[in-house]
PyMOL Python script that loads the backbone (N, CA, C, O; Angstrom):
from pymol import cmd

cmd.read_pdbstr("""\
ATOM      1  N   UNK A   1       2.083 -23.723   0.667  1.00  0.00           N
ATOM      2  CA  UNK A   1       2.032 -22.350   1.083  1.00  0.00           C
ATOM      3  C   UNK A   1       2.937 -22.113   2.290  1.00  0.00           C
ATOM      4  O   UNK A   1       3.450 -21.010   2.476  1.00  0.00           O
ATOM      5  N   UNK A   2       3.131 -23.131   3.096  1.00  0.00           N
ATOM      6  CA  UNK A   2       3.965 -22.967   4.287  1.00  0.00           C
ATOM      7  C   UNK A   2       5.384 -22.575   3.908  1.00  0.00           C
ATOM      8  O   UNK A   2       5.980 -21.699   4.535  1.00  0.00           O
ATOM      9  N   UNK A   3       5.918 -23.215   2.892  1.00  0.00           N
ATOM     10  CA  UNK A   3       7.289 -22.904   2.467  1.00  0.00           C
ATOM     11  C   UNK A   3       7.394 -21.441   2.029  1.00  0.00           C
ATOM     12  O   UNK A   3       8.347 -20.749   2.390  1.00  0.00           O
ATOM     13  N   UNK A   4       6.429 -20.980   1.262  1.00  0.00           N
ATOM     14  CA  UNK A   4       6.452 -19.592   0.795  1.00  0.00           C
ATOM     15  C   UNK A   4       6.332 -18.632   1.966  1.00  0.00           C
ATOM     16  O   UNK A   4       7.018 -17.610   1.999  1.00  0.00           O
ATOM     17  N   UNK A   5       5.467 -18.945   2.933  1.00  0.00           N
ATOM     18  CA  UNK A   5       5.283 -18.078   4.091  1.00  0.00           C
ATOM     19  C   UNK A   5       6.551 -17.984   4.918  1.00  0.00           C
ATOM     20  O   UNK A   5       6.962 -16.891   5.309  1.00  0.00           O
ATOM     21  N   UNK A   6       7.173 -19.124   5.186  1.00  0.00           N
ATOM     22  CA  UNK A   6       8.396 -19.139   5.990  1.00  0.00           C
ATOM     23  C   UNK A   6       9.522 -18.420   5.257  1.00  0.00           C
ATOM     24  O   UNK A   6      10.269 -17.658   5.871  1.00  0.00           O
ATOM     25  N   UNK A   7       9.650 -18.649   3.973  1.00  0.00           N
ATOM     26  CA  UNK A   7      10.691 -17.982   3.187  1.00  0.00           C
ATOM     27  C   UNK A   7      10.498 -16.469   3.229  1.00  0.00           C
ATOM     28  O   UNK A   7      11.456 -15.726   3.442  1.00  0.00           O
ATOM     29  N   UNK A   8       9.271 -16.015   3.028  1.00  0.00           N
ATOM     30  CA  UNK A   8       8.987 -14.577   3.063  1.00  0.00           C
ATOM     31  C   UNK A   8       9.331 -13.993   4.433  1.00  0.00           C
ATOM     32  O   UNK A   8       9.935 -12.924   4.522  1.00  0.00           O
ATOM     33  N   UNK A   9       8.947 -14.694   5.495  1.00  0.00           N
ATOM     34  CA  UNK A   9       9.254 -14.207   6.844  1.00  0.00           C
ATOM     35  C   UNK A   9      10.761 -14.083   7.054  1.00  0.00           C
ATOM     36  O   UNK A   9      11.238 -13.088   7.600  1.00  0.00           O
ATOM     37  N   UNK A  10      11.493 -15.079   6.626  1.00  0.00           N
ATOM     38  CA  UNK A  10      12.941 -15.097   6.880  1.00  0.00           C
ATOM     39  C   UNK A  10      13.701 -14.044   6.095  1.00  0.00           C
ATOM     40  O   UNK A  10      14.743 -13.571   6.549  1.00  0.00           O
ATOM     41  N   UNK A  11      13.200 -13.668   4.929  1.00  0.00           N
ATOM     42  CA  UNK A  11      13.909 -12.647   4.156  1.00  0.00           C
ATOM     43  C   UNK A  11      13.316 -11.255   4.371  1.00  0.00           C
ATOM     44  O   UNK A  11      13.760 -10.280   3.764  1.00  0.00           O
ATOM     45  N   UNK A  12      12.311 -11.174   5.241  1.00  0.00           N
ATOM     46  CA  UNK A  12      11.707  -9.883   5.543  1.00  0.00           C
ATOM     47  C   UNK A  12      10.774  -9.375   4.462  1.00  0.00           C
ATOM     48  O   UNK A  12      10.598  -8.167   4.302  1.00  0.00           O
ATOM     49  N   UNK A  13      10.181 -10.289   3.727  1.00  0.00           N
ATOM     50  CA  UNK A  13       9.277  -9.904   2.641  1.00  0.00           C
ATOM     51  C   UNK A  13       7.823 -10.109   3.054  1.00  0.00           C
ATOM     52  O   UNK A  13       7.531 -10.746   4.066  1.00  0.00           O
ATOM     53  N   UNK A  14       6.938  -9.566   2.264  1.00  0.00           N
ATOM     54  CA  UNK A  14       5.507  -9.798   2.457  1.00  0.00           C
ATOM     55  C   UNK A  14       5.060 -10.894   1.515  1.00  0.00           C
ATOM     56  O   UNK A  14       5.507 -10.960   0.370  1.00  0.00           O
ATOM     57  N   UNK A  15       4.187 -11.747   1.993  1.00  0.00           N
ATOM     58  CA  UNK A  15       3.631 -12.807   1.155  1.00  0.00           C
ATOM     59  C   UNK A  15       2.235 -12.387   0.731  1.00  0.00           C
ATOM     60  O   UNK A  15       1.372 -12.134   1.572  1.00  0.00           O
ATOM     61  N   UNK A  16       2.019 -12.314  -0.551  1.00  0.00           N
ATOM     62  CA  UNK A  16       0.702 -11.975  -1.073  1.00  0.00           C
ATOM     63  C   UNK A  16       0.000 -13.266  -1.445  1.00  0.00           C
ATOM     64  O   UNK A  16       0.490 -14.025  -2.282  1.00  0.00           O
ATOM     65  N   UNK A  17      -1.141 -13.520  -0.829  1.00  0.00           N
ATOM     66  CA  UNK A  17      -1.949 -14.688  -1.176  1.00  0.00           C
ATOM     67  C   UNK A  17      -3.121 -14.222  -2.005  1.00  0.00           C
ATOM     68  O   UNK A  17      -3.885 -13.350  -1.589  1.00  0.00           O
ATOM     69  N   UNK A  18      -3.260 -14.802  -3.175  1.00  0.00           N
ATOM     70  CA  UNK A  18      -4.406 -14.522  -4.034  1.00  0.00           C
ATOM     71  C   UNK A  18      -5.276 -15.770  -4.007  1.00  0.00           C
ATOM     72  O   UNK A  18      -4.811 -16.845  -4.387  1.00  0.00           O
ATOM     73  N   UNK A  19      -6.526 -15.657  -3.567  1.00  0.00           N
ATOM     74  CA  UNK A  19      -7.370 -16.840  -3.459  1.00  0.00           C
ATOM     75  C   UNK A  19      -7.660 -17.473  -4.811  1.00  0.00           C
ATOM     76  O   UNK A  19      -7.692 -16.800  -5.842  1.00  0.00           O
ATOM     77  N   UNK A  20      -7.868 -18.774  -4.779  1.00  0.00           N
ATOM     78  CA  UNK A  20      -8.229 -19.517  -5.977  1.00  0.00           C
ATOM     79  C   UNK A  20      -7.234 -20.611  -6.287  1.00  0.00           C
ATOM     80  O   UNK A  20      -6.090 -20.580  -5.834  1.00  0.00           O
ATOM     81  N   UNK A  21      -7.678 -21.569  -7.057  1.00  0.00           N
ATOM     82  CA  UNK A  21      -6.816 -22.677  -7.446  1.00  0.00           C
ATOM     83  C   UNK A  21      -5.850 -22.237  -8.542  1.00  0.00           C
ATOM     84  O   UNK A  21      -4.689 -22.648  -8.561  1.00  0.00           O
ATOM     85  N   UNK A  22      -6.339 -21.399  -9.451  1.00  0.00           N
ATOM     86  CA  UNK A  22      -5.519 -20.804 -10.514  1.00  0.00           C
ATOM     87  C   UNK A  22      -5.654 -19.287 -10.419  1.00  0.00           C
ATOM     88  O   UNK A  22      -6.367 -18.686 -11.222  1.00  0.00           O
ATOM     89  N   UNK A  23      -4.980 -18.652  -9.450  1.00  0.00           N
ATOM     90  CA  UNK A  23      -5.226 -17.221  -9.223  1.00  0.00           C
ATOM     91  C   UNK A  23      -4.936 -16.345 -10.434  1.00  0.00           C
ATOM     92  O   UNK A  23      -5.599 -15.326 -10.627  1.00  0.00           O
ATOM     93  N   UNK A  24      -3.960 -16.722 -11.251  1.00  0.00           N
ATOM     94  CA  UNK A  24      -3.647 -15.897 -12.423  1.00  0.00           C
ATOM     95  C   UNK A  24      -4.779 -15.932 -13.443  1.00  0.00           C
ATOM     96  O   UNK A  24      -4.880 -15.037 -14.283  1.00  0.00           O
ATOM     97  N   UNK A  25      -5.633 -16.956 -13.381  1.00  0.00           N
ATOM     98  CA  UNK A  25      -6.783 -17.063 -14.279  1.00  0.00           C
ATOM     99  C   UNK A  25      -8.036 -16.526 -13.599  1.00  0.00           C
ATOM    100  O   UNK A  25      -8.829 -15.810 -14.211  1.00  0.00           O
ATOM    101  N   UNK A  26      -8.207 -16.882 -12.320  1.00  0.00           N
ATOM    102  CA  UNK A  26      -9.420 -16.519 -11.606  1.00  0.00           C
ATOM    103  C   UNK A  26      -9.409 -15.073 -11.103  1.00  0.00           C
ATOM    104  O   UNK A  26     -10.463 -14.441 -11.040  1.00  0.00           O
ATOM    105  N   UNK A  27      -8.250 -14.545 -10.748  1.00  0.00           N
ATOM    106  CA  UNK A  27      -8.146 -13.176 -10.220  1.00  0.00           C
ATOM    107  C   UNK A  27      -7.003 -12.416 -10.878  1.00  0.00           C
ATOM    108  O   UNK A  27      -6.102 -11.945 -10.183  1.00  0.00           O
ATOM    109  N   UNK A  28      -7.018 -12.284 -12.204  1.00  0.00           N
ATOM    110  CA  UNK A  28      -5.916 -11.591 -12.869  1.00  0.00           C
ATOM    111  C   UNK A  28      -5.753 -10.147 -12.406  1.00  0.00           C
ATOM    112  O   UNK A  28      -4.646  -9.611 -12.453  1.00  0.00           O
ATOM    113  N   UNK A  29      -6.836  -9.506 -11.958  1.00  0.00           N
ATOM    114  CA  UNK A  29      -6.741  -8.132 -11.477  1.00  0.00           C
ATOM    115  C   UNK A  29      -5.803  -8.032 -10.271  1.00  0.00           C
ATOM    116  O   UNK A  29      -4.980  -7.119 -10.208  1.00  0.00           O
ATOM    117  N   UNK A  30      -5.916  -8.962  -9.314  1.00  0.00           N
ATOM    118  CA  UNK A  30      -5.046  -8.927  -8.134  1.00  0.00           C
ATOM    119  C   UNK A  30      -3.609  -9.298  -8.480  1.00  0.00           C
ATOM    120  O   UNK A  30      -2.662  -8.675  -8.002  1.00  0.00           O
ATOM    121  N   UNK A  31      -3.462 -10.317  -9.314  1.00  0.00           N
ATOM    122  CA  UNK A  31      -2.110 -10.739  -9.703  1.00  0.00           C
ATOM    123  C   UNK A  31      -1.418  -9.631 -10.487  1.00  0.00           C
ATOM    124  O   UNK A  31      -0.250  -9.335 -10.237  1.00  0.00           O
ATOM    125  N   UNK A  32      -2.120  -9.018 -11.425  1.00  0.00           N
ATOM    126  CA  UNK A  32      -1.521  -7.945 -12.226  1.00  0.00           C
ATOM    127  C   UNK A  32      -1.201  -6.722 -11.376  1.00  0.00           C
ATOM    128  O   UNK A  32      -0.185  -6.065 -11.601  1.00  0.00           O
ATOM    129  N   UNK A  33      -2.045  -6.408 -10.410  1.00  0.00           N
ATOM    130  CA  UNK A  33      -1.771  -5.271  -9.524  1.00  0.00           C
ATOM    131  C   UNK A  33      -0.516  -5.537  -8.694  1.00  0.00           C
ATOM    132  O   UNK A  33       0.300  -4.639  -8.484  1.00  0.00           O
ATOM    133  N   UNK A  34      -0.368  -6.772  -8.226  1.00  0.00           N
ATOM    134  CA  UNK A  34       0.824  -7.119  -7.441  1.00  0.00           C
ATOM    135  C   UNK A  34       2.080  -7.041  -8.303  1.00  0.00           C
ATOM    136  O   UNK A  34       3.114  -6.555  -7.844  1.00  0.00           O
ATOM    137  N   UNK A  35       2.003  -7.509  -9.535  1.00  0.00           N
ATOM    138  CA  UNK A  35       3.163  -7.455 -10.429  1.00  0.00           C
ATOM    139  C   UNK A  35       3.507  -6.015 -10.791  1.00  0.00           C
ATOM    140  O   UNK A  35       4.683  -5.657 -10.860  1.00  0.00           O
ATOM    141  N   UNK A  36       2.485  -5.183 -11.023  1.00  0.00           N
ATOM    142  CA  UNK A  36       2.737  -3.762 -11.300  1.00  0.00           C
ATOM    143  C   UNK A  36       3.443  -3.112 -10.121  1.00  0.00           C
ATOM    144  O   UNK A  36       4.388  -2.343 -10.297  1.00  0.00           O
ATOM    145  N   UNK A  37       2.979  -3.424  -8.922  1.00  0.00           N
ATOM    146  CA  UNK A  37       3.593  -2.853  -7.719  1.00  0.00           C
ATOM    147  C   UNK A  37       5.029  -3.325  -7.575  1.00  0.00           C
ATOM    148  O   UNK A  37       5.910  -2.538  -7.231  1.00  0.00           O
ATOM    149  N   UNK A  38       5.272  -4.597  -7.835  1.00  0.00           N
ATOM    150  CA  UNK A  38       6.612  -5.153  -7.726  1.00  0.00           C
ATOM    151  C   UNK A  38       7.542  -4.496  -8.743  1.00  0.00           C
ATOM    152  O   UNK A  38       8.653  -4.094  -8.397  1.00  0.00           O
ATOM    153  N   UNK A  39       7.104  -4.387  -9.964  1.00  0.00           N
ATOM    154  CA  UNK A  39       7.962  -3.846 -11.026  1.00  0.00           C
ATOM    155  C   UNK A  39       8.007  -2.332 -11.051  1.00  0.00           C
ATOM    156  O   UNK A  39       8.990  -1.736 -11.492  1.00  0.00           O
ATOM    157  N   UNK A  40       6.916  -1.701 -10.566  1.00  0.00           N
ATOM    158  CA  UNK A  40       6.832  -0.247 -10.646  1.00  0.00           C
ATOM    159  C   UNK A  40       7.134   0.463  -9.339  1.00  0.00           C
ATOM    160  O   UNK A  40       7.258   1.688  -9.312  1.00  0.00           O
ATOM    161  N   UNK A  41       7.251  -0.286  -8.268  1.00  0.00           N
ATOM    162  CA  UNK A  41       7.562   0.305  -6.988  1.00  0.00           C
ATOM    163  C   UNK A  41       6.364   0.817  -6.221  1.00  0.00           C
ATOM    164  O   UNK A  41       6.540   1.433  -5.170  1.00  0.00           O
ATOM    165  N   UNK A  42       5.136   0.587  -6.709  1.00  0.00           N
ATOM    166  CA  UNK A  42       3.942   1.023  -6.006  1.00  0.00           C
ATOM    167  C   UNK A  42       3.533  -0.063  -5.010  1.00  0.00           C
ATOM    168  O   UNK A  42       3.662  -1.249  -5.316  1.00  0.00           O
ATOM    169  N   UNK A  43       3.045   0.313  -3.830  1.00  0.00           N
ATOM    170  CA  UNK A  43       2.558  -0.711  -2.904  1.00  0.00           C
ATOM    171  C   UNK A  43       1.280  -1.353  -3.431  1.00  0.00           C
ATOM    172  O   UNK A  43       0.429  -0.656  -3.985  1.00  0.00           O
ATOM    173  N   UNK A  44       1.127  -2.667  -3.270  1.00  0.00           N
ATOM    174  CA  UNK A  44      -0.108  -3.313  -3.752  1.00  0.00           C
ATOM    175  C   UNK A  44      -1.328  -2.871  -2.953  1.00  0.00           C
ATOM    176  O   UNK A  44      -1.222  -2.521  -1.778  1.00  0.00           O
ATOM    177  N   UNK A  45      -2.462  -2.890  -3.593  1.00  0.00           N
ATOM    178  CA  UNK A  45      -3.717  -2.477  -2.943  1.00  0.00           C
ATOM    179  C   UNK A  45      -4.183  -3.493  -1.927  1.00  0.00           C
ATOM    180  O   UNK A  45      -5.219  -3.301  -1.292  1.00  0.00           O
TER     181      UNK A  45
END
""", "prot")
cmd.dss("prot")
cmd.show_as("cartoon", "prot")
cmd.util.cbc("prot")
cmd.orient("prot")
């Protein structure tokens, strides 16, 4: 996670952390909302 955090900071991006070992399986609602925001231009909740 450190690499992702540092990379996001350096490029001026936000890092979204979704809790869980397999977040795409355990929290698909959060992952899908983030992807919709990324692709659709809406800010994530």
